[in-house]
C-alpha positions as CSV (number, residue, x, y, z in Angstrom):
1,M,-13.2,-16.3,2.5
2,K,-11.1,-19.0,0.9
3,L,-7.7,-18.0,-0.1
4,P,-5.8,-19.0,-2.9
5,L,-4.6,-22.5,-3.7
6,G,-0.7,-23.4,-3.3
7,Y,0.3,-20.9,-1.3
8,A,1.7,-21.3,2.2
9,Y,2.7,-18.8,4.8
10,A,5.0,-18.9,8.2
11,A,6.3,-16.1,10.6
12,A,8.6,-16.5,13.7
13,Y,10.5,-14.2,15.8
14,A,14.2,-14.1,14.5
15,G,15.5,-11.2,17.3
16,I,15.4,-8.1,15.1
17,R,12.8,-6.8,16.6
18,N,13.6,-5.2,20.4
19,V,10.2,-7.1,21.7
20,E,9.8,-10.6,20.8
21,T,7.0,-10.6,18.2
22,P,7.2,-12.0,14.9
23,D,9.6,-10.0,12.9
24,L,10.4,-12.9,9.9
25,A,7.7,-14.0,7.5
26,L,7.7,-16.2,4.5
27,I,5.0,-16.6,1.9
28,V,5.9,-19.7,-0.8
29,S,4.0,-20.8,-3.8
30,G,4.2,-24.8,-4.4
31,L,4.2,-23.3,-8.1
32,P,6.6,-21.1,-9.3
33,A,4.2,-18.0,-9.8
34,N,4.4,-15.5,-12.1
35,A,5.4,-12.4,-10.6
36,A,4.7,-8.4,-11.0
37,A,6.2,-5.6,-8.8
38,V,6.4,-1.9,-8.0
39,F,9.0,-0.5,-5.6
40,T,10.0,2.7,-4.4
41,Q,10.6,6.0,-6.3
42,N,12.7,7.0,-3.5
43,R,16.5,8.0,-4.8
44,V,17.5,6.8,-1.3
45,Q,16.5,2.4,-1.7
46,A,16.8,-0.7,0.6
47,A,19.1,-3.4,0.2
48,P,16.2,-5.7,-0.9
49,V,14.0,-3.3,-3.2
50,K,17.3,-3.3,-5.8
51,L,18.0,-7.3,-5.1
52,S,14.0,-8.1,-5.7
53,R,14.3,-5.8,-8.5
54,R,17.6,-7.6,-10.0
55,H,15.5,-10.8,-9.4
56,L,12.6,-10.3,-11.1
57,K,14.5,-9.6,-14.5
58,L,16.8,-12.4,-14.0
59,S,14.3,-14.8,-13.3
60,G,12.1,-13.4,-16.4
61,G,9.3,-12.8,-13.8
62,L,8.5,-16.1,-11.8
63,A,8.5,-15.7,-8.2
64,G,8.4,-18.8,-5.4
65,A,9.0,-17.3,-2.4
66,I,8.6,-13.3,-0.6
67,L,11.0,-13.2,2.6
68,A,10.1,-10.2,4.6
69,N,11.1,-8.8,7.9
70,A,10.1,-5.6,10.2
71,G,12.2,-4.2,12.7
72,N,14.8,-3.0,10.7
73,A,14.7,-1.4,6.5
74,N,18.0,-3.1,5.8
75,C,19.0,0.3,4.2
76,A,21.7,2.7,4.3
77,T,23.9,0.6,5.9
78,R,27.5,-0.8,4.9
79,T,26.3,-4.6,5.1
80,G,22.9,-4.3,3.4
81,D,23.4,-6.0,0.0
82,A,24.9,-9.0,1.5
83,V,22.4,-8.9,3.7
84,A,19.8,-9.2,1.7
85,L,21.6,-11.5,-0.6
86,A,22.9,-14.0,1.8
87,S,19.1,-14.2,3.2
88,A,17.8,-14.8,-0.3
89,K,20.4,-17.4,-0.7
90,A,19.5,-19.1,2.9
91,A,15.7,-19.4,1.8
92,A,16.5,-20.9,-1.6
93,K,18.5,-23.4,-0.3
94,L,15.9,-24.4,2.3
95,L,13.4,-24.0,-0.5
96,R,14.9,-25.6,-3.5
97,L,14.8,-22.7,-5.5
98,P,16.8,-20.9,-7.6
99,V,18.1,-18.0,-5.8
100,A,16.2,-15.3,-8.4
101,Q,13.1,-16.3,-7.3
102,V,13.0,-15.3,-4.0
103,L,12.2,-12.0,-3.8
104,V,13.1,-10.2,0.1
105,A,11.1,-7.1,1.5
106,S,12.1,-5.2,4.8
107,T,10.2,-2.7,6.9
108,G,11.7,-0.5,9.8
109,V,14.0,1.4,11.2
110,I,17.0,3.1,8.4
111,G,20.4,3.1,8.9
112,V,21.2,0.3,11.4
113,E,22.6,-3.0,10.3
114,L,21.5,-5.7,10.0
115,D,23.0,-9.1,11.2
116,A,22.0,-11.4,8.5
117,S,22.4,-14.4,11.0
118,K,19.3,-13.6,12.8
119,I,17.6,-14.7,9.4
120,T,19.4,-17.3,8.3
121,Q,19.4,-19.3,12.0
122,A,15.5,-18.8,12.0
123,L,15.1,-19.8,8.4
124,P,14.8,-23.0,9.8
125,R,12.1,-23.7,12.2
126,L,10.5,-20.7,9.4
127,V,9.9,-23.3,6.8
128,A,9.2,-25.8,8.8
129,S,6.3,-23.8,9.8
130,L,5.0,-23.5,6.4
131,S,0.7,-23.5,6.5
132,G,-1.7,-22.9,4.0
133,E,-3.8,-21.9,7.2
134,R,-0.8,-19.0,8.9
135,F,-2.3,-15.8,6.2
136,D,-2.9,-13.6,9.1
137,D,0.3,-14.2,10.8
138,V,2.2,-13.2,8.0
139,A,0.4,-10.0,7.9
140,R,0.8,-9.1,11.5
141,A,4.6,-10.0,11.3
142,I,5.0,-7.2,9.0
143,M,3.3,-4.6,11.0
144,T,5.7,-2.1,12.3
145,T,3.3,1.2,14.0
146,D,0.6,-0.5,12.5
147,L,-2.1,-1.1,15.2
148,V,-4.1,-3.7,13.4
149,P,-3.1,-6.2,10.7
150,K,-4.1,-5.3,6.9
151,T,-5.9,-7.8,4.6
152,A,-8.4,-8.4,2.0
153,F,-10.4,-10.7,0.2
154,G,-11.7,-11.3,-3.4
155,E,-13.3,-14.7,-5.6
156,V,-14.1,-14.2,-9.2
157,K,-15.8,-16.9,-10.5
158,L,-15.0,-17.2,-14.2
159,R,-16.2,-19.8,-17.3
160,R,-13.8,-22.4,-16.7
161,G,-14.2,-21.9,-12.6
162,T,-13.5,-19.9,-9.1
163,V,-10.5,-18.3,-8.8
164,R,-9.3,-16.2,-5.5
165,V,-7.7,-13.0,-5.1
166,A,-5.8,-12.2,-1.3
167,G,-3.9,-9.5,-0.3
168,M,-1.9,-8.1,2.7
169,T,-0.2,-5.2,3.6
170,K,1.7,-3.1,6.3
171,G,1.4,0.8,7.0
172,S,0.9,3.9,9.4
173,G,4.0,6.2,8.3
174,M,6.3,7.7,6.2
175,I,3.3,6.8,3.6
176,Q,3.1,8.7,0.6
177,P,3.1,5.4,-2.1
178,L,4.4,6.5,-5.5
179,M,4.2,3.1,-7.2
180,A,4.0,1.7,-4.4
181,T,3.7,1.0,-0.9
182,T,5.3,0.1,2.4
183,L,5.1,-3.5,1.8
184,G,2.2,-5.3,0.4
185,F,1.8,-8.8,-1.2
186,V,-1.4,-9.6,-3.3
187,L,-1.8,-13.2,-4.7
188,T,-3.9,-15.2,-6.6
189,D,-4.5,-18.5,-8.0
190,A,-5.7,-18.0,-11.3
191,D,-3.6,-17.9,-14.4
192,I,-2.4,-14.8,-15.7
193,P,0.2,-14.6,-18.3
194,L,3.0,-12.1,-17.2
195,A,2.3,-9.8,-19.9
196,A,-1.3,-9.3,-18.7
197,L,-0.2,-9.3,-14.8
198,R,2.4,-6.7,-15.0
199,A,-0.3,-4.5,-17.0
200,M,-2.7,-5.0,-14.3
201,L,-0.6,-4.0,-11.7
202,K,0.2,-0.9,-13.7
203,R,-3.4,-0.1,-13.8
204,T,-4.4,-1.2,-10.4
205,V,-1.6,0.3,-8.3
206,E,-3.1,4.2,-10.0
207,R,-6.3,3.4,-8.7
208,S,-5.3,2.2,-5.0
209,Y,-1.8,2.6,-3.7
210,N,-1.3,6.0,-6.0
211,R,-4.1,7.1,-4.5
212,L,-3.1,7.2,-1.2
213,S,-1.5,9.5,1.5
214,V,-0.8,9.8,5.0
215,D,2.3,12.3,5.8
216,G,3.7,12.5,2.1
217,D,6.9,11.0,3.1
218,T,7.8,7.7,0.4
219,S,9.7,4.9,1.9
220,T,12.8,3.9,1.0
221,N,11.4,0.1,1.2
222,D,8.4,0.5,-1.0
223,T,7.9,-2.5,-2.6
224,L,4.5,-4.3,-4.0
225,A,4.3,-7.7,-5.2
226,L,1.5,-9.3,-7.2
227,L,2.1,-13.3,-7.6
228,A,-0.1,-15.5,-9.7
229,N,0.8,-19.7,-9.5
230,S,-1.8,-20.8,-11.4
231,A,-3.1,-23.5,-9.0
232,S,-6.9,-22.8,-9.8
233,G,-6.1,-24.1,-13.2
234,V,-8.4,-21.5,-14.1
235,R,-6.8,-18.9,-17.2
236,P,-9.4,-16.1,-17.9
237,D,-10.7,-15.7,-21.4
238,P,-9.3,-12.6,-22.9
239,K,-13.1,-10.9,-22.1
240,E,-12.9,-12.4,-18.4
241,M,-9.3,-10.2,-18.0
242,P,-10.9,-6.9,-17.2
243,K,-13.2,-8.6,-14.5
244,M,-10.0,-10.8,-13.3
245,E,-8.6,-7.2,-13.0
246,E,-11.6,-5.7,-11.0
247,A,-11.3,-8.2,-8.6
248,I,-7.4,-7.3,-7.7
249,G,-8.2,-4.0,-8.1
250,R,-10.7,-3.6,-5.5
251,V,-8.4,-6.1,-2.7
252,M,-5.6,-3.5,-3.3
253,E,-8.3,-0.4,-2.8
254,S,-9.0,-2.1,0.1
255,L,-5.8,-2.5,1.4
256,A,-5.1,1.5,0.6
257,Q,-8.1,2.5,2.7
258,A,-6.5,0.6,5.1
259,I,-3.6,2.0,5.5
260,A,-5.5,5.6,5.6
261,R,-7.7,4.4,8.4
262,D,-4.6,3.1,10.3
263,G,-2.2,6.3,10.0
264,E,-0.4,7.2,12.9
265,G,-2.6,8.8,15.3
266,A,-5.3,9.4,12.9
267,K,-8.3,9.4,14.0
268,K,-10.6,10.0,11.2
269,F,-11.0,9.0,7.9
270,V,-10.7,11.2,4.6
271,T,-11.8,11.0,1.1
272,I,-11.5,13.5,-1.5
273,V,-12.6,13.4,-4.7
274,V,-12.0,15.9,-7.1
275,S,-14.2,16.2,-10.4
276,G,-13.6,18.4,-13.3
277,A,-10.3,19.2,-13.7
278,P,-8.5,18.6,-17.0
279,S,-7.1,15.4,-17.1
280,N,-7.4,12.2,-14.1
281,D,-3.7,13.1,-13.6
282,A,-4.3,17.0,-12.8
283,A,-7.4,16.1,-10.1
284,A,-4.8,13.3,-8.7
285,R,-2.3,16.2,-8.2
286,M,-4.7,18.1,-7.0
287,A,-6.5,15.6,-4.6
288,R,-2.5,14.6,-3.2
289,G,-2.1,18.3,-2.4
290,I,-5.2,18.6,-0.4
291,A,-4.3,15.1,1.2
292,N,-0.8,16.7,2.4
293,S,-1.7,19.7,3.4
294,P,-0.6,20.1,7.5
295,L,-3.0,22.9,7.7
296,V,-6.4,20.6,6.2
297,K,-5.5,17.8,7.7
298,T,-5.4,19.2,11.5
299,A,-8.7,21.2,10.6
300,I,-10.3,17.8,9.5
301,A,-8.9,16.6,13.2
302,G,-10.5,20.0,15.0
303,S,-13.7,19.5,13.1
304,D,-13.3,23.1,11.6
305,P,-15.0,24.0,8.6
306,N,-12.1,26.0,7.2
307,W,-13.0,25.2,3.3
308,G,-10.5,28.4,2.7
309,R,-7.3,25.9,3.4
310,I,-8.8,23.4,0.9
311,L,-9.4,25.5,-2.1
312,S,-5.9,26.8,-1.0
313,A,-4.6,23.6,-1.1
314,A,-5.8,22.8,-4.7
315,G,-4.6,25.8,-6.0
316,N,-1.0,25.3,-5.0
317,A,-0.8,21.6,-6.7
318,G,0.4,22.7,-10.2
319,V,-3.3,22.7,-11.8
320,A,-4.5,25.5,-14.0
321,F,-8.1,25.2,-13.3
322,D,-10.8,28.7,-12.7
323,P,-11.3,29.5,-8.7
324,A,-14.5,31.2,-10.0
325,K,-15.9,28.2,-11.2
326,T,-14.9,25.7,-7.8
327,D,-16.9,24.4,-5.7
328,V,-16.3,22.6,-2.1
329,H,-18.1,20.0,-0.4
330,M,-17.5,18.7,3.5
331,Q,-19.6,16.1,4.5
332,G,-22.4,16.6,1.5
333,L,-22.7,20.3,2.7
334,A,-21.9,22.7,0.2
335,V,-18.9,25.4,1.8
336,C,-17.7,27.4,-1.2
337,K,-19.9,27.9,-4.4
338,G,-17.5,29.5,-7.7
339,G,-14.7,30.2,-5.1
340,L,-16.8,31.9,-2.4
341,A,-18.2,31.5,0.6
342,A,-21.4,29.9,0.5
343,P,-24.0,29.6,3.4
344,F,-23.9,26.9,5.7
345,S,-24.1,26.3,9.4
346,E,-21.1,26.0,11.3
347,V,-22.7,23.9,14.2
348,E,-24.2,21.2,11.8
349,L,-20.9,20.6,9.7
350,K,-19.2,20.8,12.9
351,R,-21.3,18.1,14.4
352,K,-20.9,15.8,10.9
353,L,-17.1,16.8,10.7
354,D,-17.0,15.1,14.7
355,A,-18.0,11.6,12.6
356,P,-14.8,9.2,12.0
357,E,-15.1,9.5,8.3
358,C,-14.8,12.6,6.3
359,E,-15.5,13.6,2.9
360,I,-13.8,16.2,0.8
361,R,-15.3,16.8,-2.4
362,V,-13.9,19.9,-5.2
363,T,-15.8,20.5,-8.0
364,I,-14.4,22.4,-11.1
365,R,-17.3,23.4,-13.6
366,G,-16.8,23.3,-17.0
367,K,-15.6,20.8,-19.7
368,G,-12.9,19.0,-18.1
369,K,-13.5,15.4,-17.6
370,G,-10.9,14.4,-14.9
371,E,-11.8,12.8,-11.6
372,T,-10.2,10.9,-8.9
373,R,-11.0,9.5,-5.5
374,F,-7.9,9.6,-3.3
375,W,-7.5,8.3,0.9
376,T,-5.6,10.1,3.3
377,C,-6.4,10.9,7.6
378,D,-5.9,13.4,10.1
379,L,-3.1,14.9,11.4
380,T,-3.0,14.6,15.8
381,E,-0.9,15.1,18.5
382,G,-0.5,11.1,17.8
383,Y,1.8,11.7,14.9
384,I,4.2,13.8,16.9
385,R,4.0,11.4,19.6
386,I,4.7,8.3,17.7
387,N,7.9,9.5,15.2
388,G,9.0,11.8,17.8
389,S,10.6,8.3,19.5
390,Y,10.7,5.9,16.6
391,R,14.1,4.6,16.9
392,T,14.0,4.7,20.6
């Protein structure tokens, strides 16, 4: 898949991680890009989140570069704000950009001071190594507990020509995005007006990252940025904007699913489908309640067809619905009809649940039109192992 035109990428080891693997990454747009972003809703917010939000306002929604580091969240520290600003200023000077056109992002341990000199001293060689071919290097550099880099691509043929979309993300734990994810960068070479770009991001994040949970925790550093730099010279017609949005949405859905597949300690990817709820938001709340239930997640890990946990989690989501009109399917088999046990083969379903992918479907019979699709993973001993020693 060809990458969007007009972007360059670089990654390097700056000494932020304890192990010598790239921990500093740079994405540069040759033309200042229209930029929209969403950030964490956690009340505790990392310095890069606050600075990037401010820069987008000061620049009028323009971004020329994204500077990201892994290994340290630059959050809840005495020097966090100064480090974020010093990093942005150093990058801006080398790239000859206004400081406000540099977005910064960090991921890693919270509460540990970050030495700004590690970033500023590494920046000259980072800038010198910029290349249009190093997209995958950046995707690897932003990983923390991720087992694999996460990327997705799309292409849209429009009346005036072809435009491309590429996205990268990271995330494995501390995942319950609420208007964002851990770190996610989606790039296109289409010419999309800023207002339209912001509206696209708002809608596509709802169908992708906001339908994802690994463990129910929302990070302090969640940042998702969407850039459109117009390097293709192709602006979608008004009638083509939905086609453009669909392509961006598909890329973001692929990235969100990749996070669920790579959840810390996860062995199974779980899709939860809820239909017949009073509204789409209500369906999402029910699905989120099921996805975040440790009892449901451990049952899936053990291939236990314990549908009562699913019904209970749905009923605990704060949504008004009639259990007597509710059906539950697991792996396509009916396990609950009208809130009561349905006849099924435990042996057959347990065998189906041993598969690496699992589907839970909750259907409320009636007049409700609300529906959603949600992604999560199972919960295993591996999650405890990883998070019991994250700092050490």
